[in-house]
C-alpha positions in Angstrom: -0.2 0.3 0.1 1.5 3.5 -1.0 0.3 6.4 1.5 0.1 8.4 -1.8 -3.5 6.6 -2.3 -4.9 7.7 0.9 -3.2 11.1 0.1 -5.2 11.5 -3.2 -8.4 10.0 -1.3 -8.4 12.6 1.2 -7.3 15.4 -1.1 -10.7 14.5 -3.4 -13.1 14.3 -0.4 -11.8 18.2 1.3 -12.3 19.0 -2.6 -15.7 17.7 -2.6 -16.7 19.3 0.6 -15.6 22.7 -1.5 -17.5 22.2 -4.5 -20.8 21.3 -2.3 -23.4 24.0 -1.6 -22.5 25.9 1.8 -24.3 24.1 4.5 -26.2 26.3 7.5 -25.4 24.8 10.6 -27.8 22.9 12.8 -30.9 24.7 14.0 -30.7 27.7 11.6 -33.6 28.4 9.7 -34.2 31.1 7.2 -36.5 34.0 8.2 -39.6 34.4 6.3 -38.3 37.6 4.5 -34.3 38.3 4.0 -32.8 41.7 4.4 -30.9 43.6 1.9 -27.4 42.3 3.3 -28.6 38.8 3.3 -29.9 38.7 -0.4 -26.7 39.7 -1.5 -25.0 37.5 0.3 -27.5 34.3 -1.3 -26.5 35.8 -4.6 -22.8 35.9 -4.3 -23.2 32.0 -2.8 -25.7 31.0 -5.5 -23.1 33.0 -8.1 -20.0 30.8 -6.6 -22.1 27.7 -7.0 -22.8 28.2 -10.7 -19.2 28.8 -11.5 -18.1 25.7 -9.5 -20.9 23.3 -11.1 -21.2 24.9 -14.8 -18.3 26.6 -15.6 -15.7 25.0 -13.5 -13.8 28.2 -12.4 -12.2 28.1 -9.2 -11.2 31.6 -9.2 -14.5 33.0 -10.3 -16.1 30.9 -7.7 -13.2 32.5 -5.0 -14.3 36.2 -5.9 -17.6 35.3 -4.5 -17.0 33.7 -1.4 -14.3 36.5 -1.0 -17.7 39.3 -1.4 -19.8 36.7 0.5 -16.9 37.0 3.6 -16.5 41.2 3.0 -20.0 41.3 4.2 -19.8 38.4 6.6 -16.7 38.0 7.9 -17.5 35.2 10.3 -19.4 33.2 7.7 -18.5 30.0 8.3 -19.6 28.2 5.2 -18.2 30.5 3.1 -14.8 30.4 5.2 -14.5 26.5 4.4 -15.3 26.9 0.7 -12.7 29.4 0.2 -9.6 27.6 2.0 -10.8 24.5 0.5 -11.0 26.2 -3.0 -7.4 27.6 -2.7 -6.1 24.3 -1.8 -7.8 22.9 -4.8 -6.4 25.6 -6.7 -2.6 24.9 -5.2 -2.4 27.7 -3.4 -1.9 26.8 0.1 -0.4 29.5 2.0 -3.4 31.6 1.0 -5.7 28.8 2.5 -4.0 28.4 5.7 -4.7 32.6 6.5 -8.3 31.6 5.4 -8.5 28.5 7.5 -6.4 30.1 10.6 -9.0 33.2 10.5 -12.1 30.7 10.6 -10.5 29.0 13.6 -10.7 32.1 15.3 -13.8 33.3 14.4 -15.4 29.6 15.2 -12.9 27.9 17.4 -15.7 25.3 18.4 -16.1 24.5 14.6 -14.5 20.9 14.3 -14.7 21.3 10.2 -12.5 24.2 10.4 -9.7 22.6 12.8 -9.5 19.5 10.2 -9.1 22.1 7.3 -6.1 23.8 8.9 -4.7 20.4 10.0 -4.9 19.4 6.2 -3.1 22.6 5.1 -0.3 22.2 7.7 0.1 18.6 6.8 0.5 20.1 3.3 3.1 22.4 4.3 4.6 19.8 6.3 4.5 21.5 9.5 3.9 18.1 11.6 3.6 19.7 15.0 1.1 22.2 14.0 -0.9 19.9 12.4 -0.9 17.6 15.2 -1.7 20.0 17.5 -4.9 21.0 15.1 -6.1 17.3 14.7 -5.8 16.9 18.7 -8.7 19.9 18.5 -10.8 18.2 15.6 -11.3 15.2 17.9 -11.8 16.6 21.0 -14.7 18.9 19.5 -15.9 15.7 17.5 -14.3 12.0 18.8 -16.0 10.4 15.5 -14.5 13.0 12.8 -13.5 10.4 9.9 -11.4 13.1 8.3 -9.0 13.6 11.3 -8.6 9.7 11.6 -8.1 9.4 7.6 -5.4 12.4 8.0 -3.8 10.6 11.5 -3.6 7.2 8.9 -2.0 8.8 6.0 0.8 10.5 8.2 1.5 7.6 10.2 1.5 5.4 7.4 3.8 7.2 5.7 6.4 7.1 8.3 6.2 3.4 8.8 6.6 3.2 5.0 9.7 5.5 5.4 11.6 3.0 7.9 9.8 4.5 11.0 8.7 1.1 12.6 7.6 3.5 15.6 4.8 4.4 13.6 2.8 1.3 13.3 0.8 1.4 16.4 -0.3 5.0 15.2 -1.3 3.5 11.7 -3.5 0.4 13.3 -4.8 2.6 16.0 -6.0 5.4 13.0 -7.3 2.7 10.7 -9.1 0.8 13.6 -11.0 4.4 14.3 -11.1 5.0 10.9 -13.2 1.9 10.1 -15.4 2.1 13.2 -16.5 5.7 12.7 -16.8 5.1 8.4 -19.6 2.9 9.0 -18.4 0.1 6.7 -18.2 2.2 3.8 -16.1 4.1 0.8 -12.7 4.1 -0.2 -11.2 5.4 2.9 -12.5 2.1 4.6 -11.7 -0.4 2.5 -7.9 1.4 2.7 -8.1 1.1 6.0 -9.7 -2.3 6.3 -6.8 -3.8 4.3 -4.0 -1.3 6.4 -5.6 -3.3 9.8 -4.6 -6.9 7.8 -1.6 -5.8 6.4 -0.1 -4.7 9.6 -1.4 -7.1 12.3 -2.2 -10.2 10.0 0.1 -12.9 8.5 1.1 -12.0 4.1 -1.7 -14.9 3.3 -4.4 -12.9 5.1 -3.5 -9.9 2.7 -3.9 -12.5 -0.5 -7.0 -13.6 0.8 -8.5 -9.7 1.0 -7.3 -8.6 -2.3 -9.0 -12.0 -4.2 -12.1 -11.2 -2.6 -11.9 -7.7 -3.4 -10.8 -8.5 -6.9 -14.1 -11.4 -6.7 -16.4 -8.3 -5.6 -15.3 -5.9 -8.1 -16.8 -8.4 -11.1 -19.8 -8.1 -10.0 -19.8 -4.3 -10.5 -18.5 -4.6 -14.1 -20.4 -3.9 -16.9 -17.9 -5.2 -19.6 -17.2 -9.3 -20.2 -13.5 -8.6 -20.2 -13.2 -6.5 -17.2 -15.3 -9.4 -15.7 -12.7 -11.8 -16.9 -9.8 -9.6 -15.4 -11.2 -9.5 -11.8 -12.1 -13.2 -12.2 -8.8 -14.1 -13.0 -7.6 -12.1 -10.1 -9.5 -13.5 -7.6 -8.7 -17.0 -8.8 -5.0 -16.5 -9.0 -5.5 -14.9 -5.0 -7.5 -17.8 -3.9 -5.1 -20.4 -5.7 -1.8 -18.5 -4.1 -4.1 -18.8 -0.5 -3.9 -22.7 -0.9 -0.2 -23.0 -2.0 0.4 -20.9 1.3 -1.7 -22.8 3.5 -3.6 -25.6 1.9 -6.2 -26.7 4.9 -7.8 -22.7 4.8 -11.3 -24.1 3.4 -12.6 -20.4 3.5 -10.3 -19.8 0.2 -11.5 -23.9 -1.0 -14.7 -22.2 -1.0 -14.4 -18.8 -2.6 -12.3 -20.7 -5.5 -15.5 -22.6 -5.7 -17.8 -19.7 -5.9 -15.3 -18.1 -8.6 -15.6 -21.3 -11.2 -19.5 -21.2 -10.3 -20.6 -18.1 -9.9 -20.6 -15.6 -13.9 -21.6 -18.4 -16.3 -20.0 -16.1 -19.2 -16.7 -15.8 -17.6 -13.8 -18.0 -18.7 -13.0 -18.9 -15.2 -16.5 -20.8 -15.0 -16.8 -24.7 -14.3 -19.1 -26.2 -12.5 -17.2 -29.5 -11.8 -14.4 -27.7 -10.5 -16.5 -25.4 -8.5 -18.0 -28.6 -7.1 -14.7 -30.2 -6.2 -13.6 -27.0 -4.0 -16.4 -26.6 -2.5 -16.1 -30.2 -1.3 -12.9 -29.2 0.3 -14.7 -27.0 2.7 -17.0 -29.4 4.7 -17.2 -27.3 7.7 -19.0 -24.3 6.1 -22.2 -24.6 5.7 -22.2 -21.9 2.7 -20.1 -24.1 0.7 -22.5 -27.2 1.0 -25.3 -24.4 -0.1 -23.6 -23.4 -3.0 -23.0 -27.2 -4.1 -26.6 -27.7 -3.9 -27.3 -24.8 -5.9 -25.3 -26.4 -8.4 -26.4 -29.8 -8.3 -30.7 -28.5 -8.2 -29.7 -26.5 -11.5 -28.0 -29.8 -12.8 -31.0 -31.9 -12.0 -29.8 -33.7 -9.2 -31.8 -33.2 -6.5 -31.0 -35.9 -4.2 -27.3 -35.2 -4.3 -28.3 -31.4 -3.7 -30.4 -32.4 -1.0 -27.9 -34.5 1.0 -25.8 -31.3 1.0 -28.2 -29.1 2.3 -28.5 -31.6 5.1 -25.1 -30.9 5.7 -25.1 -27.6 5.6 -28.2 -27.4 8.5 -26.3 -30.1 10.8 -23.5 -27.2 10.7 -25.9 -24.5 11.1 -29.8 -25.3 11.8 -30.5 -21.2 11.2 -29.0 -21.0 7.7 -31.6 -19.0 6.0 -30.6 -20.1 2.5 -30.3 -23.7 3.1 -33.9 -24.0 4.5 -35.3 -21.6 1.4 -33.3 -24.3 -0.6 -34.4 -27.2 0.9 -37.9 -25.9 0.7 -37.8 -25.3 -3.1 -36.7 -29.2 -3.4 -39.7 -30.2 -1.3 -41.9 -28.5 -2.9 -40.8 -29.6 -6.7 -41.1 -33.1 -5.1 -44.9 -31.9 -4.6 -44.3 -31.7 -0.6 -46.0 -28.5 0.3 -46.1 -28.7 3.9 -42.6 -30.0 4.3 -41.5 -27.0 2.2 -44.2 -24.8 4.0 -42.1 -25.4 7.1 -38.8 -25.0 5.7 -40.0 -21.6 4.3 -41.0 -20.4 7.7 -37.7 -21.1 9.1 -36.0 -19.5 6.6 -38.2 -16.2 7.5 -37.5 -17.2 11.2 -33.4 -17.1 10.8 -33.6 -13.7 8.4 -36.7 -11.9 9.1 -35.7 -8.5 7.2 -33.2 -9.8 4.5 -32.9 -10.6 1.2 -33.5 -14.3 1.9 -36.3 -13.9 4.6 -38.1 -11.9 1.5 -37.2 -14.7 -0.7 -38.6 -17.4 1.3 -41.8 -15.0 1.8 -42.3 -14.8 -1.5 -41.8 -18.8 -1.9 -44.3 -19.3 0.7 -46.8 -17.6 -1.0 -46.3 -19.2 -4.1 -47.6 -22.8 -2.6 -49.4 -21.7 0.5 -51.2 -18.1 -0.4 -53.5 -18.1 2.7 -50.6 -19.0 5.3 -50.6 -16.9 8.2 -47.2 -15.4 7.6 -47.9 -14.6 4.0 -51.5 -12.9 5.5 -49.8 -11.1 7.9 -47.3 -9.5 5.6 -50.0 -8.5 3.3 -51.3 -6.6 6.3 -48.3 -5.1 7.9 -50.5 5.1 -18.4 -51.4 4.3 -21.1 -51.3 6.2 -24.4 -54.5 7.4 -26.1 -55.0 7.4 -29.9 -53.7 5.5 -32.7 -49.7 6.4 -32.1 -48.7 4.1 -34.7 -50.3 5.6 -37.6 -49.1 9.1 -37.1 -46.9 10.7 -39.8 -44.2 11.1 -36.5 -44.2 7.4 -35.7 -43.5 6.3 -39.3 -41.1 8.9 -39.5 -39.2 7.2 -36.2 -39.2 3.7 -37.7 -37.7 5.2 -40.8 -35.0 6.8 -39.1 -34.3 3.5 -37.0 -34.5 1.4 -40.0 -32.4 3.9 -42.2 -29.5 3.6 -39.3 -29.2 0.1 -39.1 -28.4 -0.8 -42.8 -32.0 -0.5 -44.1 -34.8 -3.6 -44.5 -33.4 -6.4 -46.6 -36.3 -7.5 -48.3 -34.6 -10.3 -50.2 -33.0 -11.6 -47.3 -33.1 -15.9 -47.0 -33.5 -15.8 -43.3 -36.9 -13.7 -43.6 -39.3 -16.6 -44.1 -37.5 -18.7 -41.5 -38.3 -16.0 -38.5 -41.6 -16.0 -40.1 -41.8 -19.6 -39.4 -41.0 -19.2 -35.9 -43.1 -16.0 -35.2 -45.9 -18.1 -36.2 -44.8 -21.4 -34.0 -44.6 -19.3 -31.1 -48.1 -17.4 -31.3 -49.9 -20.4 -32.2 -48.4 -22.4 -29.4 -49.4 -19.7 -27.4 -52.7 -19.0 -28.7 -51.6 -15.5 -29.4 -53.9 -13.8 -31.9 -51.9 -10.4 -32.6 -50.3 -10.2 -35.8 -46.6 -10.0 -36.3 -44.4 -8.0 -39.4 -41.0 -9.6 -39.9 -37.8 -7.8 -40.9 -34.1 -8.4 -41.6 -32.0 -5.2 -41.2 -28.4 -4.9 -43.1 -26.7 -3.8 -40.0 -23.9 -5.7 -38.9 -24.5 -4.7 -35.2 -25.8 -7.8 -33.2 -29.3 -7.1 -32.4 -32.9 -8.3 -32.3 -36.1 -6.2 -30.8 -39.8 -5.4 -31.6 -41.4 -2.4 -32.0 -44.4 -1.7 -30.1 -46.8 -2.0 -33.4 -45.5 -5.7 -33.8 -42.8 -5.0 -36.0 -39.8 -7.6 -35.0 -36.2 -6.9 -36.9 -33.6 -9.2 -37.1 -29.9 -7.6 -38.3 -27.7 -9.5 -40.1 -25.1 -9.3 -37.6 -27.0 -11.6 -34.9 -27.8 -13.9 -37.8 -23.9 -14.2 -38.8 -23.2 -14.6 -35.1 -25.5 -17.5 -34.2 -24.0 -18.9 -37.6 -20.3 -18.6 -36.3 -21.2 -19.3 -32.9 -23.4 -22.4 -33.4 -22.4 -24.0 -36.3 -23.6 -27.5 -35.6 -27.4 -25.4 -35.6 -28.5 -24.4 -39.0 -30.6 -21.0 -39.2 -34.0 -22.8 -39.6 -37.7 -23.1 -37.8 -36.3 -25.4 -35.7 -33.2 -23.1 -34.0 -33.5 -23.1 -30.4 -31.5 -19.8 -29.7 -33.3 -18.0 -32.2 -36.5 -19.6 -31.0 -36.0 -17.8 -27.3 -34.8 -14.4 -28.6 -38.1 -14.0 -30.6 -40.1 -15.1 -27.8 -38.3 -12.9 -25.7 -39.0 -9.6 -28.4 -42.7 -11.0 -28.7 -43.3 -10.4 -25.2 -42.0 -6.9 -25.1 -45.1 -6.1 -27.4 -47.5 -8.4 -25.7 -47.1 -7.2 -22.3 -46.3 -3.6 -23.9 -43.4 -2.7 -22.2 -41.9 0.1 -24.5 -45.6 1.5 -24.8 -46.4 1.9 -21.5 -43.0 3.0 -20.0 -43.2 6.6 -19.2 -40.5 8.0 -21.7 -42.7 6.3 -24.5 -45.7 8.4 -23.2 -43.8 11.3 -22.7 -42.3 11.7 -26.3 -45.8 10.6 -27.6 -47.2 13.7 -26.1 -44.7 16.1 -27.0 -46.3 16.5 -30.4 -44.6 19.5 -31.5 -41.1 17.5 -31.8 -39.8 14.5 -33.9 -40.4 11.1 -32.4 -36.9 10.0 -31.1 -36.5 6.2 -32.5 -34.6 5.4 -29.4 -37.9 5.5 -27.2 -39.6 2.7 -29.3 -37.6 0.2 -27.7 -37.2 1.4 -24.6 -37.2 -1.0 -21.9 -36.3 -1.3 -18.3 -33.9 -3.7 -16.4 -36.9 -5.5 -14.8 -39.0 -5.4 -17.8 -36.0 -7.2 -19.6 -36.3 -9.8 -17.0 -39.9 -10.3 -17.4 -39.4 -10.8 -21.4 -36.5 -13.2 -20.7 -38.9 -15.3 -18.2 -42.4 -15.2 -20.4 -40.4 -15.6 -23.5 -38.4 -18.9 -22.3 -41.8 -20.1 -21.6 -43.3 -19.0 -25.1 -40.9 -21.3 -26.8 -40.7 -24.1 -24.7 -44.3 -24.3 -25.9 -43.5 -24.0 -28.9 -41.4 -27.2 -29.3 -37.8 -25.3 -28.5 -35.5 -26.3 -25.8 -35.3 -24.3 -22.6 -31.6 -24.5 -22.8 -31.5 -22.3 -26.4 -31.8 -19.0 -24.8 -29.5 -19.4 -21.8 -26.9 -21.0 -24.2 -26.9 -18.3 -26.8 -26.7 -15.5 -23.6 -23.6 -17.0 -22.6 -22.4 -16.7 -26.1 -23.6 -13.2 -26.2 -21.8 -12.5 -22.7 -18.5 -13.1 -23.7 -19.1 -11.3 -26.8 -20.3 -8.3 -26.5 -20.5 -5.5 -23.9 -23.5 -4.7 -21.8 -25.7 -2.1 -23.8 -25.9 0.6 -20.3 -28.2 2.9 -22.4 -30.9 0.5 -22.0 -30.6 -0.4 -18.7 -30.2 -4.2 -19.4 -29.0 -6.5 -16.6 -26.1 -8.3 -17.3 -25.9 -11.4 -19.7 -24.8 -13.3 -16.5 -27.4 -12.1 -14.4 -29.8 -13.1 -16.9 -28.6 -16.4 -17.2 -28.8 -17.2 -13.6 -32.3 -15.4 -13.0 -33.6 -17.8 -16.0 -31.8 -20.9 -14.9 -33.3 -20.4 -11.4 -36.9 -19.7 -12.9 -36.7 -22.4 -14.6 -35.8 -25.4 -12.7 -37.7 -23.7 -9.9 -40.9 -22.1 -10.6 -41.5 -23.7 -13.6 -40.8 -27.3 -12.5 -43.2 -26.3 -9.9 -45.5 -25.3 -12.3 -45.8 -28.9 -13.5 -45.5 -30.7 -9.9 -48.8 -28.2 -9.0 -50.6 -29.8 -11.7 -49.5 -33.4 -10.4 -50.6 -32.3 -7.1 -54.0 -30.9 -8.6 -54.7 -34.9 -10.1 -53.6 -36.4 -6.9 -56.0 -33.5 -4.5 -59.3 -34.4 -6.8 -58.5 -38.1 -6.6 -58.3 -37.3 -2.7 -61.6 -35.3 -2.8 -63.6 -37.9 -4.9 -62.7 -40.5 -2.0 -63.7 -38.2 0.8 -66.9 -37.3 -0.5 -68.1 -40.7 0.3 -66.8 -40.4 4.5 -65.8 -36.6 5.1 -67.3 -33.9 3.2 -65.6 -31.1 5.0 -62.0 -32.8 3.7 -63.5 -33.4 0.3 -64.1 -29.7 -0.3 -60.7 -29.2 1.2 -59.4 -31.5 -1.2 -61.1 -29.8 -4.1 -59.9 -26.2 -3.1 -56.5 -27.3 -3.0 -56.9 -28.9 -6.3 -58.0 -25.6 -7.9 -54.7 -23.4 -6.3 -52.8 -26.1 -8.2 -54.0 -26.0 -11.5 -54.4 -22.0 -11.1 -50.6 -22.3 -10.5 -50.2 -24.2 -13.3 -52.6 -22.2 -15.7 -50.5 -19.1 -14.3 -47.3 -20.2 -15.8 -48.3 -22.3 -19.2 -51.8 -20.4 -19.8 -52.3 -21.2 -23.1 -52.3 -25.4 -22.5 -56.1 -26.6 -22.1 -55.4 -29.1 -19.9 -55.1 -26.8 -17.2 -58.8 -25.3 -17.8 -60.4 -28.6 -18.1 -59.1 -29.6 -14.8 -59.7 -26.4 -13.2 -63.1 -26.2 -14.7 -64.1 -30.3 -13.2 -62.4 -28.9 -9.5 -64.8 -26.1 -9.6 -67.8 -28.1 -10.8 -67.6 -30.3 -7.8 -67.7 -27.4 -5.3 -70.4 -26.3 -7.4 -72.5 -28.7 -7.0 -71.6 -29.5 -3.6 -72.4 -26.3 -2.9 -75.8 -26.4 -4.7 -76.7 -29.9 -2.9 -80.1 -30.9 -3.6 -81.0 -28.1 -6.1 -78.2 -29.7 -8.9 -79.5 -32.6 -10.8 -75.8 -34.0 -11.0 -75.9 -34.8 -6.9 -78.7 -37.6 -8.1 -76.5 -39.0 -11.1 -73.0 -40.5 -11.1 -71.2 -38.5 -13.5 -67.6 -39.7 -14.9 -65.8 -36.3 -15.2 -63.0 -36.3 -18.5 -59.9 -35.2 -15.8 -56.6 -34.7 -17.7 -53.9 -36.9 -15.5 -51.0 -35.4 -17.8 -50.5 -32.5 -19.3 -49.3 -32.0 -22.7 -46.1 -30.7 -22.5 -43.8 -32.2 -19.6 -40.8 -30.6 -17.9 -37.4 -30.5 -19.4 -34.4 -29.9 -17.3 -31.7 -27.3 -18.9 -28.9 -30.1 -19.9 -29.0 -31.0 -23.3 -28.8 -34.6 -22.4 -33.2 -34.7 -21.4 -34.1 -32.8 -24.5 -37.5 -33.9 -25.6 -39.0 -31.6 -28.4 -42.5 -30.9 -27.1 -45.6 -28.6 -28.6 -45.7 -26.2 -27.6 -80.3 -22.5 -13.7 -80.4 -18.7 -12.9 -77.6 -16.7 -13.1 -78.5 -14.8 -10.4 -78.5 -18.2 -8.2 -75.6 -19.7 -9.8 -73.0 -20.5 -7.3 -69.5 -18.9 -8.2 -67.6 -22.1 -8.4 -70.1 -23.0 -11.3 -69.4 -19.7 -12.9 -65.8 -20.3 -12.6 -66.4 -23.7 -14.0 -67.8 -22.8 -16.9 -65.5 -20.0 -17.8 -62.5 -22.7 -17.4 -63.7 -24.7 -20.0 -65.1 -22.2 -22.7 -61.4 -20.8 -22.1 -60.2 -24.5 -22.8 -62.3 -24.7 -26.1 -61.2 -20.9 -27.2 -57.7 -22.7 -27.3 -58.8 -25.5 -29.4 -62.5 -26.1 -30.7 -61.7 -30.0 -30.9 -60.9 -30.5 -27.4 -63.7 -33.0 -27.0 -62.9 -33.3 -23.0 -63.8 -30.2 -22.3 -66.7 -29.9 -24.4 -68.1 -32.8 -22.7 -67.5 -31.4 -19.6 -69.3 -28.1 -19.8 -72.5 -30.0 -20.9 -71.9 -31.3 -17.1 -71.0 -28.6 -15.7 -74.4 -27.0 -17.8 -76.4 -29.7 -16.2 -74.8 -28.9 -12.5 -76.2 -25.3 -13.4 -79.7 -26.2 -14.1 -79.2 -25.0 -17.9 -80.5 -28.0 -19.7 -80.8 -26.4 -23.3 -76.9 -25.3 -23.3 -76.2 -28.8 -22.2 -78.0 -30.2 -25.0 -76.4 -27.8 -27.2 -73.2 -28.7 -26.3 -73.6 -32.1 -26.3 -74.9 -32.2 -29.9 -71.3 -31.0 -30.7 -69.3 -33.5 -28.9 -67.2 -36.3 -31.1 -65.5 -39.1 -29.9 -62.2 -38.3 -30.0 -59.0 -39.2 -28.1 -59.6 -40.7 -24.9 -63.1 -39.7 -24.7 -65.5 -42.8 -25.5 -69.1 -42.8 -27.0 -70.0 -44.5 -23.5 -68.5 -41.0 -21.7 -70.7 -38.9 -24.2 -73.8 -41.6 -24.0 -73.6 -41.1 -20.0 -73.9 -37.2 -20.0 -76.4 -37.0 -22.9 -78.8 -39.8 -20.8 -78.6 -37.6 -17.5 -79.4 -34.4 -19.5 -82.4 -36.2 -21.6 -83.5 -37.7 -17.7 -84.0 -34.3 -16.6 -85.4 -32.8 -19.7 -87.9 -36.1 -18.9 -87.1 -37.7 -22.2 -87.1 -41.4 -20.1 -87.1 -43.5 -23.0 -84.5 -41.7 -24.5 -82.5 -41.2 -21.4 -82.8 -45.3 -20.9 -81.1 -45.9 -24.6 -77.9 -43.5 -23.6 -77.5 -45.2 -20.7 -78.3 -48.7 -22.1 -75.2 -47.7 -25.1 -73.1 -46.4 -22.3 -73.0 -50.1 -20.3 -70.9 -51.2 -23.3 -68.1 -48.8 -22.4 -66.2 -50.3 -19.7 -65.1 -47.1 -17.8 -68.8 -45.5 -18.1 -70.6 -49.0 -16.7 -70.5 -48.4 -13.1 -72.4 -45.0 -13.6 -74.3 -46.1 -16.3 -75.6 -48.9 -14.2 -77.1 -46.9 -11.4 -78.1 -43.8 -13.7 -80.7 -46.2 -15.9 -82.5 -47.7 -12.4 -82.9 -44.3 -11.4 -84.0 -43.4 -15.0 -86.7 -46.6 -14.9 -88.0 -45.4 -11.1 -88.7 -41.8 -12.7 -90.2 -43.4 -15.6 -92.6 -45.1 -13.0 -91.3 -48.5 -13.7 -91.2 -49.9 -10.7 -90.5 -53.4 -10.8 -87.6 -53.2 -13.5 -86.0 -50.2 -11.0 -85.8 -52.3 -8.4 -84.0 -55.1 -10.2 -81.4 -52.5 -11.5 -80.6 -51.2 -8.3 -80.3 -54.5 -7.0 -78.0 -55.5 -9.6 -76.2 -52.6 -8.8 -75.1 -53.1 -5.5 -74.6 -56.9 -6.6 -72.0 -55.8 -8.7 -70.7 -52.6 -6.6 -71.0 -53.5 -3.3 -70.4 -50.6 -0.8 -70.1 -46.9 -0.8 -72.6 -44.5 -0.4 -74.2 -44.7 -4.0 -74.8 -48.8 -3.1 -76.7 -47.4 -0.2 -78.2 -44.9 -2.2 -79.8 -47.6 -4.6 -80.7 -50.0 -1.3 -82.8 -47.0 0.1 -83.9 -46.4 -3.0 -84.7 -50.1 -3.7 -86.5 -50.4 -0.7 -88.9 -47.3 -1.2 -90.6 -49.1 -4.3 
């Protein structure tokens, strides 16, 4: 360490004081009306500030502060400012005269004495400086500037060979650390000095390595990130060479290998190997678990987290990671326990906030979630205006113009069609290729999508094994991202765009057409990834390309974009946690529906709870993957069940056995982020009607809007109409149901028979149920319903025999009891 570093830091701090507006003493308030003299002082101070901030004129500012002192010789703020200006202008003797007069006028002002001490140090008057600093500390024992100056001077003596200065340097550095509130350059310089003066050589190596690692995350360019990471890696490797038993260095080296995917140092295997050499550090086990979960190795991740908790039961991050694993395994209660434990361990920190968010996903009505909740658009047709068209033209011209003959245009159009079809997007998009060599893709708020020649060429160069065709994963993710900007109206809803549009007198700046914020970039990444996946693009595609971009390009700061590594880390977490849990939620919903069906015979309260649980699970799945019809179908069934139970005897379906067509698997299956796992996928009276049945009907209709040929949803909608006593709607829907997939003729005849019987067409109902008897799946319900139809038709003997036959074939359970009771009355 060189003392000049501290000197520069202190000088900069003092010069900053001079440039700042003079501060009024505490407790001083301006009067309601200033007199002539005070107005003149205010004018000179304002002019001085102008010279400093706008013109950079130190001499002009000094003249104005002299004018203030001529009017008010005891003005402390003006004296401080003038002396500091002389010092910055390398006129220390003039500054010393001002500071000396100031200490006489304001002998209890610690900043006046500090300025005098600083000037005395510049003039090498150490004895006078020491006396002035003693005055400063006596007036204010926490004056950071005083300890900075003491530290600087002691360090200079020490580096000159005066070992007696070491205790002084250490004491000053520790005071500096204590009173600088662990912030700023001075704190870091003092902290390093304390380590160097009181520790071992390896400690300084570790400190510098940690500082380089931290600096990597403040860098906006991949070149700087690689430089900092290289320094950090060498430092921790040197630490291990000097002391192989230092687990903290193995842990830190593991972080270097695992933290920044875009960096040259990234190597998960090396990271896991280094982390394993820090077995006594809970954080090392947690970091290992994060890597293992991202690699789809949940059992190994769980084992690592168990070891972390064995070392530290209050590790909030370990509880969060275990909660996520339990969540993905469908163990909701266990996951909730871990999230609560994380909240208890870190109630006000970032990890606690993350735990609360996770808890809200799985148990939105949990007491901790509830407790936490208690404690512009642009009008008119902007896109058809001449201003908008002119801005688009300027943008296209600046990016090499539109290449109408680009062979890739048809490929991009095909990909856009795949994306919109898979997500049931109705909006129309246009596609153009721009001639610019700049690597870019973007979409304007009116739905015009652009890809540059530079981006296409980079993909050909960096991913030669993946042709530029409609199956290109990376291109699918890039375009999904851009479409989401349009669909979610990111640019249009931005304050920048709205302000520009309202300023009708000025041309529209092309830059505002694609202005997005950092959070909107993350949002488009997330939703675009799901959109691409539904269209059949592997989830690894987008991440893979971001890693390439992170190594090739600087971060476009003017768009407030997050770094590519931030986006990769965010998407990896999102896909392996939130998206995966959506698929788990679907399975949990199916299990809850099965549980509810069984409980109807023994515990209706628990059955209702199970159906409500299923609704939450299906809603969670639907929120993540809204274009998949299976979620709408199963959500509709759960709502129908609750609606029927709510209506009780008022609903026809309480009197008939039905077989709802529950989807037991999604049309799309979860795919991990590793390429080895790649599997292409495709994307009654309304006033009296219970809310659950209205929700059910709406859900089935939404499923049919996604796919008009979806027979399961159409048949289930007919059943929901029957439950709601809307027989005409049920009959109309049944007329359109076709045998398709696993919807059999027996399923259709079963529901048709119920509708006919409720309409008192008993002969036709009997025929329908007799047909349904030939279907193995529908046979049980058809057998009971046939007996009931015969009873309603007045054919008591036949009905009695039919009920007896049902009890014989299907003994036990509520329907067998209902059959016995009905037969006994005939």
